[in-house]
C-alpha positions in Angstrom: 95.2 130.0 74.0 97.9 129.8 71.3 100.2 126.8 71.2 103.7 128.0 72.3 105.4 124.9 70.8 105.1 124.5 67.0 106.0 121.9 64.4 109.8 121.6 63.6 110.8 123.2 66.9 113.6 121.5 68.9 112.4 120.5 72.4 113.9 118.9 75.5 112.0 116.6 77.8 112.1 118.1 81.3 110.5 115.4 83.4 109.7 111.7 83.4 111.7 108.6 82.4 113.0 110.3 79.2 114.3 113.4 81.0 117.0 115.3 79.1 116.3 113.8 75.7 116.0 116.4 72.9 114.2 116.0 69.6 112.4 117.7 66.8 108.6 118.1 67.0 106.8 116.1 64.3 103.3 117.2 65.1 101.4 119.2 67.8 98.1 117.8 69.1 96.2 120.7 70.6 93.1 118.6 71.6 95.3 116.3 73.7 97.8 119.0 74.8 100.6 116.8 73.5 103.3 116.7 70.9 104.9 113.9 68.8 108.7 114.1 69.3 111.1 112.5 66.8 112.7 109.3 68.3 110.6 109.5 71.5 107.5 107.5 72.3 107.8 104.9 69.6 105.9 101.8 70.9 105.3 98.3 69.4 101.6 97.5 69.0 100.3 93.9 68.3 97.0 93.3 66.6 94.7 90.2 66.5 94.0 88.3 63.3 91.1 89.7 61.2 89.9 89.5 57.7 92.2 92.3 56.6 95.2 90.7 58.4 94.5 87.0 58.6 97.8 86.2 60.5 97.6 89.2 62.8 100.9 91.0 63.3 102.5 94.0 64.8 103.4 97.6 64.0 105.2 100.6 65.5 103.0 103.4 66.7 104.0 106.9 67.9 102.8 107.8 71.4 102.4 111.5 72.1 104.3 113.3 74.9 102.4 115.8 77.1 103.2 119.4 76.4 103.9 120.2 80.1 106.8 117.7 80.0 108.7 119.5 77.2 110.5 122.8 76.9 111.7 124.7 73.9 115.4 124.6 73.2 116.7 128.2 72.5 120.4 127.4 72.0 121.0 124.1 70.3 124.8 124.2 71.0 124.4 124.4 74.8 120.9 122.8 75.0 119.5 125.7 77.0 115.7 125.8 77.3 113.3 128.6 77.9 109.6 129.4 78.4 107.8 131.0 75.5 106.0 134.3 75.5 104.5 136.6 72.9 105.2 140.2 72.0 104.0 142.7 69.4 106.7 143.6 66.9 107.2 147.1 65.5 105.0 146.4 62.5 102.2 145.0 64.8 102.7 141.3 64.2 102.6 138.8 67.1 106.0 137.1 67.5 107.3 134.4 69.9 110.0 135.4 72.4 112.2 133.3 74.7 111.7 134.6 78.3 115.0 133.2 79.7 117.0 134.7 76.8 115.9 138.3 77.8 112.9 138.2 75.4 114.9 137.3 72.4 112.8 136.6 69.3 112.4 133.0 68.3 112.7 132.2 64.6 
């Protein structure tokens, strides 16, 4: 099945503790059914001392957000979201359309 959310799309979180937050998609992880959203899911990870890092330390990691918790933002001014569908265009190409916006084509 085709991924309906793509890189550089603007999405809004529709459930969970970050409900209502919007951000740009940095990457889509189809194997995990998840996306990396800019400014969302940044966690602090500590690691033990090793030969590579003798003192140990910490770093920021990006935790993916499940795809079912995000919706595509159709209108950035109002923040309106929509489900995504597919349609064949006049020249036969497959294009994404916004279902709540009366099947308006998504750029």
